[in-house]
mmCIF file as Biopython writes it, N, C-alpha, C and O atoms, coordinates in Angstrom:
data_model
#
loop_
_atom_site.group_PDB
_atom_site.id
_atom_site.type_symbol
_atom_site.label_atom_id
_atom_site.label_alt_id
_atom_site.label_comp_id
_atom_site.label_asym_id
_atom_site.label_entity_id
_atom_site.label_seq_id
_atom_site.pdbx_PDB_ins_code
_atom_site.Cartn_x
_atom_site.Cartn_y
_atom_site.Cartn_z
_atom_site.occupancy
_atom_site.B_iso_or_equiv
_atom_site.auth_seq_id
_atom_site.auth_asym_id
_atom_site.pdbx_PDB_model_num
ATOM 1   N N  . MET A ? 1  ? 4.941  -13.589 -20.980 1.0 0.0 1  A 1 
ATOM 2   C CA . MET A ? 1  ? 5.291  -12.475 -20.123 1.0 0.0 1  A 1 
ATOM 3   C C  . MET A ? 1  ? 5.100  -12.886 -18.665 1.0 0.0 1  A 1 
ATOM 4   O O  . MET A ? 1  ? 4.155  -13.601 -18.332 1.0 0.0 1  A 1 
ATOM 5   N N  . LYS A ? 2  ? 5.994  -12.435 -17.809 1.0 0.0 2  A 1 
ATOM 6   C CA . LYS A ? 2  ? 5.953  -12.764 -16.399 1.0 0.0 2  A 1 
ATOM 7   C C  . LYS A ? 2  ? 4.871  -11.941 -15.680 1.0 0.0 2  A 1 
ATOM 8   O O  . LYS A ? 2  ? 4.792  -10.725 -15.855 1.0 0.0 2  A 1 
ATOM 9   N N  . THR A ? 3  ? 4.048  -12.610 -14.879 1.0 0.0 3  A 1 
ATOM 10  C CA . THR A ? 3  ? 3.020  -11.921 -14.121 1.0 0.0 3  A 1 
ATOM 11  C C  . THR A ? 3  ? 3.630  -11.387 -12.834 1.0 0.0 3  A 1 
ATOM 12  O O  . THR A ? 3  ? 4.264  -12.121 -12.076 1.0 0.0 3  A 1 
ATOM 13  N N  . ARG A ? 4  ? 3.425  -10.092 -12.602 1.0 0.0 4  A 1 
ATOM 14  C CA . ARG A ? 4  ? 3.946  -9.479  -11.387 1.0 0.0 4  A 1 
ATOM 15  C C  . ARG A ? 4  ? 2.877  -9.535  -10.303 1.0 0.0 4  A 1 
ATOM 16  O O  . ARG A ? 4  ? 1.724  -9.173  -10.537 1.0 0.0 4  A 1 
ATOM 17  N N  . ILE A ? 5  ? 3.259  -9.982  -9.141  1.0 0.0 5  A 1 
ATOM 18  C CA . ILE A ? 5  ? 2.328  -10.122 -8.027  1.0 0.0 5  A 1 
ATOM 19  C C  . ILE A ? 5  ? 2.867  -9.344  -6.837  1.0 0.0 5  A 1 
ATOM 20  O O  . ILE A ? 5  ? 4.045  -9.444  -6.494  1.0 0.0 5  A 1 
ATOM 21  N N  . LYS A ? 6  ? 1.992  -8.570  -6.216  1.0 0.0 6  A 1 
ATOM 22  C CA . LYS A ? 6  ? 2.340  -7.863  -4.982  1.0 0.0 6  A 1 
ATOM 23  C C  . LYS A ? 6  ? 1.220  -8.126  -3.988  1.0 0.0 6  A 1 
ATOM 24  O O  . LYS A ? 6  ? 0.048  -8.208  -4.357  1.0 0.0 6  A 1 
ATOM 25  N N  . TYR A ? 7  ? 1.594  -8.254  -2.731  1.0 0.0 7  A 1 
ATOM 26  C CA . TYR A ? 7  ? 0.615  -8.506  -1.680  1.0 0.0 7  A 1 
ATOM 27  C C  . TYR A ? 7  ? 0.515  -7.296  -0.767  1.0 0.0 7  A 1 
ATOM 28  O O  . TYR A ? 7  ? 1.511  -6.633  -0.477  1.0 0.0 7  A 1 
ATOM 29  N N  . CYS A ? 8  ? -0.688 -7.023  -0.324  1.0 0.0 8  A 1 
ATOM 30  C CA . CYS A ? 8  ? -0.938 -5.922  0.596   1.0 0.0 8  A 1 
ATOM 31  C C  . CYS A ? 8  ? -0.193 -6.188  1.903   1.0 0.0 8  A 1 
ATOM 32  O O  . CYS A ? 8  ? -0.283 -7.281  2.461   1.0 0.0 8  A 1 
ATOM 33  N N  . LYS A ? 9  ? 0.535  -5.196  2.383   1.0 0.0 9  A 1 
ATOM 34  C CA . LYS A ? 9  ? 1.307  -5.327  3.620   1.0 0.0 9  A 1 
ATOM 35  C C  . LYS A ? 9  ? 0.397  -5.482  4.840   1.0 0.0 9  A 1 
ATOM 36  O O  . LYS A ? 9  ? 0.819  -6.045  5.850   1.0 0.0 9  A 1 
ATOM 37  N N  . VAL A ? 10 ? -0.840 -4.994  4.762   1.0 0.0 10 A 1 
ATOM 38  C CA . VAL A ? 10 ? -1.752 -5.032  5.899   1.0 0.0 10 A 1 
ATOM 39  C C  . VAL A ? 10 ? -2.584 -6.314  5.917   1.0 0.0 10 A 1 
ATOM 40  O O  . VAL A ? 10 ? -2.609 -7.019  6.925   1.0 0.0 10 A 1 
ATOM 41  N N  . CYS A ? 11 ? -3.273 -6.624  4.799   1.0 0.0 11 A 1 
ATOM 42  C CA . CYS A ? 11 ? -4.180 -7.784  4.775   1.0 0.0 11 A 1 
ATOM 43  C C  . CYS A ? 11 ? -3.587 -9.006  4.073   1.0 0.0 11 A 1 
ATOM 44  O O  . CYS A ? 11 ? -4.188 -10.079 4.113   1.0 0.0 11 A 1 
ATOM 45  N N  . ASP A ? 12 ? -2.422 -8.872  3.430   1.0 0.0 12 A 1 
ATOM 46  C CA . ASP A ? 12 ? -1.702 -9.972  2.782   1.0 0.0 12 A 1 
ATOM 47  C C  . ASP A ? 12 ? -2.483 -10.650 1.653   1.0 0.0 12 A 1 
ATOM 48  O O  . ASP A ? 12 ? -2.419 -11.868 1.484   1.0 0.0 12 A 1 
ATOM 49  N N  . VAL A ? 13 ? -3.220 -9.844  0.883   1.0 0.0 13 A 1 
ATOM 50  C CA . VAL A ? 13 ? -3.977 -10.337 -0.263  1.0 0.0 13 A 1 
ATOM 51  C C  . VAL A ? 13 ? -3.423 -9.669  -1.524  1.0 0.0 13 A 1 
ATOM 52  O O  . VAL A ? 13 ? -3.019 -8.507  -1.488  1.0 0.0 13 A 1 
ATOM 53  N N  . ASP A ? 14 ? -3.407 -10.405 -2.636  1.0 0.0 14 A 1 
ATOM 54  C CA . ASP A ? 14 ? -2.942 -9.889  -3.924  1.0 0.0 14 A 1 
ATOM 55  C C  . ASP A ? 14 ? -4.045 -9.070  -4.584  1.0 0.0 14 A 1 
ATOM 56  O O  . ASP A ? 14 ? -5.193 -9.512  -4.638  1.0 0.0 14 A 1 
ATOM 57  N N  . PHE A ? 15 ? -3.711 -7.882  -5.086  1.0 0.0 15 A 1 
ATOM 58  C CA . PHE A ? 15 ? -4.662 -7.028  -5.796  1.0 0.0 15 A 1 
ATOM 59  C C  . PHE A ? 15 ? -4.007 -6.516  -7.076  1.0 0.0 15 A 1 
ATOM 60  O O  . PHE A ? 15 ? -2.786 -6.366  -7.116  1.0 0.0 15 A 1 
ATOM 61  N N  . PRO A ? 16 ? -4.794 -6.243  -8.133  1.0 0.0 16 A 1 
ATOM 62  C CA . PRO A ? 16 ? -4.215 -5.740  -9.377  1.0 0.0 16 A 1 
ATOM 63  C C  . PRO A ? 16 ? -3.743 -4.287  -9.283  1.0 0.0 16 A 1 
ATOM 64  O O  . PRO A ? 16 ? -2.896 -3.866  -10.071 1.0 0.0 16 A 1 
ATOM 65  N N  . THR A ? 17 ? -4.271 -3.526  -8.341  1.0 0.0 17 A 1 
ATOM 66  C CA . THR A ? 17 ? -3.855 -2.144  -8.127  1.0 0.0 17 A 1 
ATOM 67  C C  . THR A ? 17 ? -3.460 -1.978  -6.667  1.0 0.0 17 A 1 
ATOM 68  O O  . THR A ? 17 ? -4.225 -2.302  -5.760  1.0 0.0 17 A 1 
ATOM 69  N N  . MET A ? 18 ? -2.246 -1.466  -6.456  1.0 0.0 18 A 1 
ATOM 70  C CA . MET A ? 18 ? -1.738 -1.276  -5.096  1.0 0.0 18 A 1 
ATOM 71  C C  . MET A ? 18 ? -1.220 0.154   -4.967  1.0 0.0 18 A 1 
ATOM 72  O O  . MET A ? 18 ? -0.900 0.803   -5.962  1.0 0.0 18 A 1 
ATOM 73  N N  . TYR A ? 19 ? -1.145 0.626   -3.744  1.0 0.0 19 A 1 
ATOM 74  C CA . TYR A ? 19 ? -0.709 1.988   -3.464  1.0 0.0 19 A 1 
ATOM 75  C C  . TYR A ? 19 ? 0.543  1.947   -2.594  1.0 0.0 19 A 1 
ATOM 76  O O  . TYR A ? 19 ? 0.583  1.269   -1.567  1.0 0.0 19 A 1 
ATOM 77  N N  . ARG A ? 20 ? 1.556  2.681   -3.022  1.0 0.0 20 A 1 
ATOM 78  C CA . ARG A ? 20 ? 2.831  2.726   -2.296  1.0 0.0 20 A 1 
ATOM 79  C C  . ARG A ? 20 ? 2.735  3.856   -1.277  1.0 0.0 20 A 1 
ATOM 80  O O  . ARG A ? 20 ? 2.537  5.016   -1.639  1.0 0.0 20 A 1 
ATOM 81  N N  . ILE A ? 21 ? 2.877  3.509   -0.012  1.0 0.0 21 A 1 
ATOM 82  C CA . ILE A ? 21 ? 2.710  4.507   1.042   1.0 0.0 21 A 1 
ATOM 83  C C  . ILE A ? 21 ? 3.707  4.291   2.182   1.0 0.0 21 A 1 
ATOM 84  O O  . ILE A ? 21 ? 4.333  3.237   2.301   1.0 0.0 21 A 1 
ATOM 85  N N  . GLN A ? 22 ? 3.830  5.318   3.008   1.0 0.0 22 A 1 
ATOM 86  C CA . GLN A ? 22 ? 4.463  5.222   4.320   1.0 0.0 22 A 1 
ATOM 87  C C  . GLN A ? 22 ? 3.366  5.595   5.301   1.0 0.0 22 A 1 
ATOM 88  O O  . GLN A ? 22 ? 2.640  6.562   5.073   1.0 0.0 22 A 1 
ATOM 89  N N  . TYR A ? 23 ? 3.229  4.839   6.398   1.0 0.0 23 A 1 
ATOM 90  C CA . TYR A ? 23 ? 2.148  5.167   7.328   1.0 0.0 23 A 1 
ATOM 91  C C  . TYR A ? 23 ? 2.491  4.966   8.797   1.0 0.0 23 A 1 
ATOM 92  O O  . TYR A ? 23 ? 1.647  5.208   9.660   1.0 0.0 23 A 1 
ATOM 93  N N  . LYS A ? 24 ? 3.712  4.528   9.100   1.0 0.0 24 A 1 
ATOM 94  C CA . LYS A ? 24 ? 4.108  4.364   10.499  1.0 0.0 24 A 1 
ATOM 95  C C  . LYS A ? 24 ? 5.619  4.438   10.606  1.0 0.0 24 A 1 
ATOM 96  O O  . LYS A ? 24 ? 6.322  4.431   9.596   1.0 0.0 24 A 1 
ATOM 97  N N  . ASN A ? 25 ? 6.116  4.507   11.827  1.0 0.0 25 A 1 
ATOM 98  C CA . ASN A ? 25 ? 7.568  4.510   12.073  1.0 0.0 25 A 1 
ATOM 99  C C  . ASN A ? 25 ? 8.056  3.095   12.268  1.0 0.0 25 A 1 
ATOM 100 O O  . ASN A ? 25 ? 7.333  2.310   12.883  1.0 0.0 25 A 1 
ATOM 101 N N  . PRO A ? 26 ? 9.231  2.703   11.791  1.0 0.0 26 A 1 
ATOM 102 C CA . PRO A ? 26 ? 10.106 3.534   10.984  1.0 0.0 26 A 1 
ATOM 103 C C  . PRO A ? 26 ? 9.513  3.734   9.598   1.0 0.0 26 A 1 
ATOM 104 O O  . PRO A ? 26 ? 8.807  2.866   9.085   1.0 0.0 26 A 1 
ATOM 105 N N  . LYS A ? 27 ? 9.798  4.865   9.003   1.0 0.0 27 A 1 
ATOM 106 C CA . LYS A ? 27 ? 9.221  5.186   7.694   1.0 0.0 27 A 1 
ATOM 107 C C  . LYS A ? 27 ? 9.768  4.227   6.647   1.0 0.0 27 A 1 
ATOM 108 O O  . LYS A ? 27 ? 10.938 4.291   6.270   1.0 0.0 27 A 1 
ATOM 109 N N  . GLU A ? 28 ? 8.911  3.352   6.196   1.0 0.0 28 A 1 
ATOM 110 C CA . GLU A ? 28 ? 9.259  2.310   5.234   1.0 0.0 28 A 1 
ATOM 111 C C  . GLU A ? 28 ? 8.197  2.323   4.144   1.0 0.0 28 A 1 
ATOM 112 O O  . GLU A ? 28 ? 7.006  2.393   4.447   1.0 0.0 28 A 1 
ATOM 113 N N  . TRP A ? 29 ? 8.610  2.255   2.876   1.0 0.0 29 A 1 
ATOM 114 C CA . TRP A ? 29 ? 7.651  2.218   1.776   1.0 0.0 29 A 1 
ATOM 115 C C  . TRP A ? 29 ? 7.056  0.813   1.683   1.0 0.0 29 A 1 
ATOM 116 O O  . TRP A ? 29 ? 7.786  -0.176  1.617   1.0 0.0 29 A 1 
ATOM 117 N N  . VAL A ? 30 ? 5.730  0.735   1.678   1.0 0.0 30 A 1 
ATOM 118 C CA . VAL A ? 30 ? 5.024  -0.538  1.565   1.0 0.0 30 A 1 
ATOM 119 C C  . VAL A ? 30 ? 3.904  -0.393  0.551   1.0 0.0 30 A 1 
ATOM 120 O O  . VAL A ? 30 ? 3.483  0.720   0.236   1.0 0.0 30 A 1 
ATOM 121 N N  . PHE A ? 31 ? 3.421  -1.525  0.038   1.0 0.0 31 A 1 
ATOM 122 C CA . PHE A ? 31 ? 2.279  -1.538  -0.869  1.0 0.0 31 A 1 
ATOM 123 C C  . PHE A ? 31 ? 1.050  -2.014  -0.113  1.0 0.0 31 A 1 
ATOM 124 O O  . PHE A ? 31 ? 1.103  -3.006  0.614   1.0 0.0 31 A 1 
ATOM 125 N N  . VAL A ? 32 ? -0.065 -1.296  -0.289  1.0 0.0 32 A 1 
ATOM 126 C CA . VAL A ? 32 ? -1.326 -1.671  0.345   1.0 0.0 32 A 1 
ATOM 127 C C  . VAL A ? 32 ? -2.452 -1.586  -0.671  1.0 0.0 32 A 1 
ATOM 128 O O  . VAL A ? 32 ? -2.353 -0.874  -1.671  1.0 0.0 32 A 1 
ATOM 129 N N  . CYS A ? 33 ? -3.529 -2.324  -0.401  1.0 0.0 33 A 1 
ATOM 130 C CA . CYS A ? 33 ? -4.710 -2.279  -1.269  1.0 0.0 33 A 1 
ATOM 131 C C  . CYS A ? 33 ? -5.526 -1.025  -0.935  1.0 0.0 33 A 1 
ATOM 132 O O  . CYS A ? 33 ? -5.231 -0.328  0.036   1.0 0.0 33 A 1 
ATOM 133 N N  . GLU A ? 34 ? -6.538 -0.749  -1.732  1.0 0.0 34 A 1 
ATOM 134 C CA . GLU A ? 34 ? -7.339 0.463   -1.535  1.0 0.0 34 A 1 
ATOM 135 C C  . GLU A ? 34 ? -8.089 0.458   -0.205  1.0 0.0 34 A 1 
ATOM 136 O O  . GLU A ? 34 ? -8.159 1.487   0.467   1.0 0.0 34 A 1 
ATOM 137 N N  . ALA A ? 35 ? -8.645 -0.680  0.179   1.0 0.0 35 A 1 
ATOM 138 C CA . ALA A ? 35 ? -9.396 -0.764  1.437   1.0 0.0 35 A 1 
ATOM 139 C C  . ALA A ? 35 ? -8.486 -0.488  2.634   1.0 0.0 35 A 1 
ATOM 140 O O  . ALA A ? 35 ? -8.859 0.257   3.540   1.0 0.0 35 A 1 
ATOM 141 N N  . CYS A ? 36 ? -7.307 -1.083  2.636   1.0 0.0 36 A 1 
ATOM 142 C CA . CYS A ? 36 ? -6.362 -0.861  3.735   1.0 0.0 36 A 1 
ATOM 143 C C  . CYS A ? 36 ? -5.807 0.557   3.698   1.0 0.0 36 A 1 
ATOM 144 O O  . CYS A ? 36 ? -5.542 1.143   4.748   1.0 0.0 36 A 1 
ATOM 145 N N  . LEU A ? 37 ? -5.627 1.116   2.501   1.0 0.0 37 A 1 
ATOM 146 C CA . LEU A ? 37 ? -5.166 2.488   2.369   1.0 0.0 37 A 1 
ATOM 147 C C  . LEU A ? 37 ? -6.115 3.439   3.081   1.0 0.0 37 A 1 
ATOM 148 O O  . LEU A ? 37 ? -5.682 4.316   3.829   1.0 0.0 37 A 1 
ATOM 149 N N  . LEU A ? 38 ? -7.398 3.266   2.850   1.0 0.0 38 A 1 
ATOM 150 C CA . LEU A ? 38 ? -8.389 4.143   3.467   1.0 0.0 38 A 1 
ATOM 151 C C  . LEU A ? 38 ? -8.387 4.010   4.987   1.0 0.0 38 A 1 
ATOM 152 O O  . LEU A ? 38 ? -8.643 4.984   5.694   1.0 0.0 38 A 1 
ATOM 153 N N  . LYS A ? 39 ? -8.101 2.814   5.492   1.0 0.0 39 A 1 
ATOM 154 C CA . LYS A ? 39 ? -8.053 2.601   6.946   1.0 0.0 39 A 1 
ATOM 155 C C  . LYS A ? 39 ? -6.836 3.281   7.575   1.0 0.0 39 A 1 
ATOM 156 O O  . LYS A ? 39 ? -6.972 3.992   8.570   1.0 0.0 39 A 1 
ATOM 157 N N  . VAL A ? 40 ? -5.646 3.066   7.000   1.0 0.0 40 A 1 
ATOM 158 C CA . VAL A ? 40 ? -4.428 3.589   7.621   1.0 0.0 40 A 1 
ATOM 159 C C  . VAL A ? 40 ? -4.227 5.082   7.365   1.0 0.0 40 A 1 
ATOM 160 O O  . VAL A ? 40 ? -3.506 5.746   8.109   1.0 0.0 40 A 1 
ATOM 161 N N  . LYS A ? 41 ? -4.856 5.610   6.324   1.0 0.0 41 A 1 
ATOM 162 C CA . LYS A ? 41 ? -4.704 7.018   5.962   1.0 0.0 41 A 1 
ATOM 163 C C  . LYS A ? 41 ? -5.481 7.942   6.907   1.0 0.0 41 A 1 
ATOM 164 O O  . LYS A ? 41 ? -5.040 9.058   7.184   1.0 0.0 41 A 1 
ATOM 165 N N  . LYS A ? 42 ? -6.609 7.490   7.390   1.0 0.0 42 A 1 
ATOM 166 C CA . LYS A ? 42 ? -7.508 8.322   8.183   1.0 0.0 42 A 1 
ATOM 167 C C  . LYS A ? 42 ? -6.821 8.811   9.467   1.0 0.0 42 A 1 
ATOM 168 O O  . LYS A ? 42 ? -6.360 8.008   10.278  1.0 0.0 42 A 1 
ATOM 169 N N  . ASP A ? 43 ? -6.762 10.127  9.638   1.0 0.0 43 A 1 
ATOM 170 C CA . ASP A ? 43 ? -6.196 10.774  10.827  1.0 0.0 43 A 1 
ATOM 171 C C  . ASP A ? 43 ? -4.780 10.305  11.154  1.0 0.0 43 A 1 
ATOM 172 O O  . ASP A ? 43 ? -4.432 10.160  12.326  1.0 0.0 43 A 1 
ATOM 173 N N  . ASN A ? 44 ? -3.960 10.065  10.126  1.0 0.0 44 A 1 
ATOM 174 C CA . ASN A ? 44 ? -2.596 9.581   10.328  1.0 0.0 44 A 1 
ATOM 175 C C  . ASN A ? 44 ? -1.617 10.639  9.813   1.0 0.0 44 A 1 
ATOM 176 O O  . ASN A ? 44 ? -1.500 10.838  8.604   1.0 0.0 44 A 1 
ATOM 177 N N  . ASN A ? 45 ? -0.917 11.318  10.725  1.0 0.0 45 A 1 
ATOM 178 C CA . ASN A ? 45 ? 0.019  12.358  10.298  1.0 0.0 45 A 1 
ATOM 179 C C  . ASN A ? 45 ? 1.321  11.778  9.749   1.0 0.0 45 A 1 
ATOM 180 O O  . ASN A ? 45 ? 2.146  12.526  9.224   1.0 0.0 45 A 1 
ATOM 181 N N  . LYS A ? 46 ? 1.524  10.480  9.857   1.0 0.0 46 A 1 
ATOM 182 C CA . LYS A ? 46 ? 2.712  9.829   9.289   1.0 0.0 46 A 1 
ATOM 183 C C  . LYS A ? 46 ? 2.466  9.320   7.862   1.0 0.0 46 A 1 
ATOM 184 O O  . LYS A ? 46 ? 3.392  8.852   7.199   1.0 0.0 46 A 1 
ATOM 185 N N  . TYR A ? 47 ? 1.218  9.413   7.396   1.0 0.0 47 A 1 
ATOM 186 C CA . TYR A ? 47 ? 0.853  8.927   6.059   1.0 0.0 47 A 1 
ATOM 187 C C  . TYR A ? 47 ? 1.535  9.751   4.969   1.0 0.0 47 A 1 
ATOM 188 O O  . TYR A ? 47 ? 1.563  10.980  5.023   1.0 0.0 47 A 1 
ATOM 189 N N  . ARG A ? 48 ? 2.088  9.042   3.973   1.0 0.0 48 A 1 
ATOM 190 C CA . ARG A ? 48 ? 2.701  9.691   2.809   1.0 0.0 48 A 1 
ATOM 191 C C  . ARG A ? 48 ? 2.467  8.813   1.590   1.0 0.0 48 A 1 
ATOM 192 O O  . ARG A ? 48 ? 2.787  7.624   1.605   1.0 0.0 48 A 1 
ATOM 193 N N  . TYR A ? 49 ? 1.905  9.401   0.526   1.0 0.0 49 A 1 
ATOM 194 C CA . TYR A ? 49 ? 1.615  8.691   -0.718  1.0 0.0 49 A 1 
ATOM 195 C C  . TYR A ? 49 ? 2.851  8.665   -1.601  1.0 0.0 49 A 1 
ATOM 196 O O  . TYR A ? 49 ? 3.565  9.662   -1.714  1.0 0.0 49 A 1 
ATOM 197 N N  . GLY A ? 50 ? 3.103  7.508   -2.233  1.0 0.0 50 A 1 
ATOM 198 C CA . GLY A ? 50 ? 4.295  7.388   -3.070  1.0 0.0 50 A 1 
ATOM 199 C C  . GLY A ? 50 ? 4.040  6.871   -4.460  1.0 0.0 50 A 1 
ATOM 200 O O  . GLY A ? 50 ? 4.993  6.623   -5.199  1.0 0.0 50 A 1 
ATOM 201 N N  . GLY A ? 51 ? 2.779  6.696   -4.853  1.0 0.0 51 A 1 
ATOM 202 C CA . GLY A ? 51 ? 2.501  6.257   -6.212  1.0 0.0 51 A 1 
ATOM 203 C C  . GLY A ? 51 ? 1.549  5.069   -6.261  1.0 0.0 51 A 1 
ATOM 204 O O  . GLY A ? 51 ? 1.242  4.446   -5.245  1.0 0.0 51 A 1 
ATOM 205 N N  . THR A ? 52 ? 1.094  4.780   -7.470  1.0 0.0 52 A 1 
ATOM 206 C CA . THR A ? 52 ? 0.160  3.686   -7.708  1.0 0.0 52 A 1 
ATOM 207 C C  . THR A ? 52 ? 0.827  2.656   -8.597  1.0 0.0 52 A 1 
ATOM 208 O O  . THR A ? 52 ? 1.473  2.998   -9.587  1.0 0.0 52 A 1 
ATOM 209 N N  . TRP A ? 53 ? 0.664  1.389   -8.235  1.0 0.0 53 A 1 
ATOM 210 C CA . TRP A ? 53 ? 1.215  0.274   -9.008  1.0 0.0 53 A 1 
ATOM 211 C C  . TRP A ? 53 ? 0.045  -0.507  -9.591  1.0 0.0 53 A 1 
ATOM 212 O O  . TRP A ? 53 ? -0.888 -0.880  -8.880  1.0 0.0 53 A 1 
ATOM 213 N N  . LYS A ? 54 ? 0.111  -0.750  -10.910 1.0 0.0 54 A 1 
ATOM 214 C CA . LYS A ? 54 ? -0.937 -1.538  -11.580 1.0 0.0 54 A 1 
ATOM 215 C C  . LYS A ? 54 ? -0.303 -2.703  -12.290 1.0 0.0 54 A 1 
ATOM 216 O O  . LYS A ? 54 ? 0.751  -2.578  -12.913 1.0 0.0 54 A 1 
ATOM 217 N N  . ARG A ? 55 ? -0.962 -3.846  -12.189 1.0 0.0 55 A 1 
ATOM 218 C CA . ARG A ? 55 ? -0.459 -5.044  -12.834 1.0 0.0 55 A 1 
ATOM 219 C C  . ARG A ? 55 ? -0.652 -4.976  -14.308 1.0 0.0 55 A 1 
ATOM 220 O O  . ARG A ? 55 ? -0.284 -5.908  -15.022 1.0 0.0 55 A 1 
#
């Protein structure tokens, strides 16, 4: 079976669980790790959750 790999858009590290979000303009869906999610989500009115991806 093929291993699926995704890298965090903020820290560029591979994680087994990633979060699909929009957090800045232009509104683009990106995958981020949990640590980066908590950083960009705080006090961000552009933040939008789009689902969880698990390897």
